[in-house]
C-alpha angles and dihedrals in degrees: 000000000000116000120225115251114265117219115227114270107236121237112256113235113180115240139181123218142187111211129194124190120183126186125183128182120193113194127202090216133034116277111220096197142350136205113196135191116193131189093192106127128091111260116231110239138145106294095018134080127165148145138219109244098181138016111179121180124178126226090041110256120238089216133024120181127182118204145139121263127222091281095048096257120145109252133186119207119195132181118200116195099172116098111248145166096199126049122187131183118188123184133183126184141168119220137182113203140178109147116183121211127214106307096215113021090182090062097054117107118275115269089244089060091051091047091052097046102037098077088062095051119094089198093067102027094107093053102055105067128068115274136200097278096029103057103122119139102274098219089067094053097037092060091057094044095048093073089066094044107054120165111302096006114153107247095237091049090052092047092051092049093048090051091052093048093051090050091051098042102041125064121225104235121160090193096054101074146023130215088270100049109130120240091239090060092049090050092050097046095039091220137103147099136277095286090052094048091048092052090045094053092044090053091050093050094046091046090067094042100265121133115240134169137198120245125201121199146100136288128216109266096230119036121214113269124009128336135035135276115247109235098023123145092036139058110302134206136199142158139264116207121199114240099176136270094299097053103022121194123354115208112222126181108201092180090066102018093237138120116236119269128139097325098071127071118203121218104165146334134211143137094297143327094299091065096052110023108154093238133007136151153142123268136187110224125342102125114202120359146192118232126206120185128180130181127187124183115187123184107223099181145299118315 
């Protein structure tokens, strides 16, 4: 049996960041009222700690409630009762991050072991079935994934190889898709952006019985060394693959073919984009609108 190639695991160098995320809606008609739900705070996790330093919403909300959602992500709910034609949400945060991947991918359980034991684990139950944005016929995706998960392959080794293959086979093209493009279309056209590649890889992993979840966050604007990150200067998305109780979740970025270290900042995770979209809501009125989003991630020193 030949083993898939394993990309090098990057060294983890702690880093500290200041992040700014601005969202502005301009409506063609007056909005009578808005109800907003925002996943725009850093999620506490091993290797990451952070705090929200500013949450500015205009017009001023009548109610703001902070809570945790079903998956343990920080969420801000806001109700705006003042009529408006422009809505802006501005967030600033400071985050320290140094997330370590699986130390020895070759020593993780075989993917067959994970497939057999996962249906009995409450921790991963939400991340095995199809979900709203990951509902592609599984035979199509399983055939592609199977090349990375041959008989007896350690699950982390297979996940790393699948990440690398998606990066090589699919072109990063911001004009190719929208937020609603189905995974099947992305798979057929071999083009998309980070959200598409995350959904695609999640669908492939789930299609062969492996739990996978969607992660929303940011990526450092300038990577170390030469070249550019794909998906920088905007919200980013990647995948977590389940490697068993001993190793937990392995963060994999198929857009850039890297595991997560100190260059990625985690906001939230869920089954797919719908669970953790940065900002969503319900409005009364408004008609058509223009949307402007800006993200800035500044490294402000070592952790």
